[in-house]
VOLUM-416466 format. One record per residue: residue number from 0; y, x, z of N, C-alpha, C, O in turn. Coordinates in steps of 0.1 Angstrom, whole numbers, plus 5000, padded with zeros to 4 digits. Each point is the difference from the previous one (the first is absolute). Layout:
% residues N
pos:nc2:nc1:nc3:cac2:cac1:cac3:cc2:cc1:cc3:oc2:oc1:oc3
NUM:Y:X:Z:Y:X:Z:Y:X:Z:Y:X:Z
...
This chain:
% residues 85
pos:nc2:nc1:nc3:cac2:cac1:cac3:cc2:cc1:cc3:oc2:oc1:oc3
0:3521:2680:3441:5019:5001:5000:5000:4985:4998:5005:4993:5009
1:4989:5001:4980:5003:4988:4994:4994:4987:5016:5005:4989:5000
2:4983:5016:5013:4999:4992:5009:5011:5003:5010:5000:4991:5008
3:5010:5019:4993:5009:5000:5014:5011:4988:4989:5005:4990:5004
4:4995:5015:4985:5015:4991:4995:4998:4982:5000:5008:4991:5001
5:4976:5010:4996:4999:4980:5004:5002:4999:5013:5006:4991:5004
6:4987:5021:5006:5005:4994:5014:5015:5000:5002:5001:4994:5011
7:5007:5007:4986:5018:5005:5001:5003:4986:4995:5006:4992:5006
8:4989:5006:4983:5003:4985:4989:5000:4989:5008:5007:4990:5003
9:4982:5013:5001:4992:4989:5010:5005:4996:5017:4996:4992:5007
10:5014:5018:4995:5006:5003:5014:5017:4992:4996:5003:4989:5004
11:5001:5015:4991:5016:4998:4997:4999:4984:4997:4990:4992:5001
12:5019:5006:4998:5003:4984:4993:5010:4998:4983:5009:5005:4994
13:4981:4985:5003:5001:4999:4984:5019:5001:5001:5008:4997:5009
14:4994:5008:4981:5018:5002:4996:5001:4982:4999:5006:4999:4990
15:4991:4989:5014:5008:4983:4996:4996:4998:5015:5000:4990:5006
16:4997:5021:5000:4996:4989:5014:5013:5009:5011:5000:5012:5001
17:5009:4978:5004:5010:4999:5004:4999:4998:5018:4997:4988:5003
18:5006:5022:5006:5003:4996:5012:5012:5001:5006:5009:5006:4995
19:4993:4987:5018:5009:4998:5006:5010:5009:5004:5013:5000:5000
20:4978:5011:5003:5007:5015:5007:5011:5001:5011:5002:4993:5010
21:5002:5015:4986:5015:5002:5009:5010:4987:5004:5005:4994:5010
22:4996:5008:4977:5010:4985:5003:5002:4983:5000:5009:4992:5000
23:4976:5008:5001:4995:4992:5004:4996:4998:5018:5003:4992:5009
24:4991:5017:4991:5004:5006:5018:5009:4996:5001:5001:4988:5002
25:5010:5019:4997:5012:4998:5004:5011:4985:5003:5008:4996:5009
26:4986:4997:4976:5007:4989:5002:4994:4992:5009:5006:4992:5007
27:4980:5011:4993:4990:4990:5007:5008:5003:5022:5000:4992:5009
28:5005:5025:4991:5003:5002:5012:5011:4995:5005:4999:4996:5011
29:5013:5002:4981:5014:4995:4999:4992:4987:5008:4999:5000:5012
30:4998:4991:4980:5003:4987:4997:4987:4995:5017:4999:4988:5004
31:4995:5023:5003:4988:4995:5012:5020:5006:5011:5006:4991:5006
32:4998:5019:4994:5009:5004:5008:5015:4985:5001:5005:4994:5010
33:4997:5004:4977:5009:4989:5000:4995:4988:5008:5008:4993:5005
34:4977:5003:4997:4998:4985:5005:4993:5010:5014:4996:4991:5008
35:5002:5021:4999:5006:4999:5009:5012:4997:5005:5003:4994:5011
36:5008:5012:4981:5012:4994:5004:5006:4986:5003:5007:4996:5008
37:4986:5000:4980:5002:4985:5000:4993:4991:5015:5005:4990:5005
38:4985:5015:4997:4993:4992:5012:5007:5006:5011:5003:4990:5008
39:5000:5017:4995:5007:5002:5013:5011:4990:4997:5003:4992:5009
40:5003:5009:4981:5012:4994:5001:5001:4986:5001:5010:4994:5005
41:4978:5002:4991:4999:4981:5003:4993:5002:5011:4993:4990:4999
42:5004:5015:5012:4997:5004:5012:5004:4997:5012:4994:4995:5010
43:5026:5014:4986:5007:5001:5008:5007:4988:4995:5008:4995:5008
44:4992:4998:4980:5004:4987:4999:4998:4988:5009:5008:4994:5007
45:4975:5003:4990:4992:4989:5007:5004:5007:5016:4999:4991:5009
46:5004:5019:4995:5002:4999:5018:5015:4997:5004:5003:5003:5012
47:5008:4991:4976:5009:4997:5001:5000:4987:5005:5005:4995:5010
48:4988:5000:4981:4997:4984:5004:4994:4996:5012:4990:5005:5006
49:5020:4985:4997:4995:4995:5015:4998:4983:4992:5004:4995:4990
50:4986:5002:5023:4991:4990:4997:5013:4990:5005:5009:5005:5007
51:4993:4974:4989:5009:4994:5002:4990:4997:5010:4988:5003:4998
52:5017:4990:5014:4996:4989:5009:4992:4988:4999:5007:4990:4998
53:4983:5009:5002:4999:4980:4994:4998:4999:5011:4994:5006:5009
54:5017:4978:4991:4998:4992:5013:5006:5006:5008:4993:4997:5010
55:5016:5010:4993:5009:5002:5009:5012:4988:4999:5002:4992:5009
56:5004:5007:4982:5011:4986:4994:4990:4987:5006:5001:4996:5012
57:4991:5000:4978:4992:4986:5001:4994:5001:5016:5004:4990:5006
58:4989:5016:5000:4998:5000:5015:5006:4994:5011:4995:4992:5008
59:5020:5014:4992:5006:4995:5012:5007:4991:4996:5007:4996:5009
60:4997:4996:4977:5004:4988:4998:4986:4988:5006:4987:5001:5001
61:5021:4990:5002:4991:4988:5001:4992:4994:4989:5006:5002:4989
62:4981:4991:5009:4997:4996:4986:5008:4988:4997:5002:4992:5010
63:5003:5005:4978:5005:4991:5000:5015:5003:4997:5005:4993:4991
64:5000:5014:5014:5012:5003:5000:5008:5006:4989:4995:5008:4992
65:5020:4987:5005:5002:5006:4987:5000:5017:4999:4999:5007:4990
66:5003:4996:5025:4996:5020:4996:4987:5003:4992:4998:5007:4990
67:4994:4984:5018:4986:5002:5001:4995:4998:4982:4992:5008:4995
68:5015:4980:4998:4997:5000:4985:5005:5013:4996:4992:5008:4995
69:5023:4992:5007:5005:5012:4992:5012:4993:4989:5006:5006:4992
70:4996:4974:5013:5008:4997:4989:5008:4996:5008:4996:4998:5012
71:5016:4998:4985:5013:4994:5006:5004:4985:4994:5009:4994:5005
72:4984:5002:4985:4999:4988:4995:4992:4990:5010:4991:5003:5009
73:5016:4984:4987:4996:4991:5005:4987:4998:4999:4994:5005:4990
74:4999:4988:5017:4980:4996:4995:4999:4992:4986:4990:5000:4993
75:5021:4992:5005:5000:4997:4988:5008:5008:4984:4999:4996:4989
76:5007:5012:5015:5006:5004:4991:4992:5012:4995:4992:5005:5007
77:5014:4998:4977:4997:5011:4999:5009:5014:5006:5012:5000:5004
78:4979:5010:4995:5004:5016:5005:5015:5004:4991:5006:4994:4991
79:4995:5014:5015:5017:5009:4993:4988:5009:4991:4989:5006:5002
80:5019:4992:4987:4996:5011:4988:4999:5013:5005:5012:5004:5003
81:4978:5004:5000:5002:5014:5002:4991:5002:5012:4994:5011:5001
82:5005:4975:5010:4995:5006:5009:4984:4999:4998:4996:4993:4991
83:4997:5012:5018:4987:5001:5002:4990:4989:5002:4999:4996:5012
84:4994:4998:4978:4990:4990:5005:5002:4998:5012:4993:4992:5006
C-alpha cells in the first residue's frame, strides 16, 4: 500500500502549485474573441478611406504659375497665414 500512495502523491500537483484553470482559459478566450471583432472593425474602417489623387491639381496648372505653387502672394511677398507653403 505505501507504494501506491507514493505514486498517487507524485502524480498530483503540490498544494502550493497554482494553475490557470478554467478562469484563465475563459479570460483568454474572451480576449481572443474581442480581438477578432476589433480587427474586423479596423478593416471596415480602412476600406472606407479613399486615397487622395496626388498630382492632379498641380499637373493641370502650368509650371511657375500661381495656381501651381498654391500661393496667391506676389513673388517677393510672404504668404498669408494659414496657407500651405
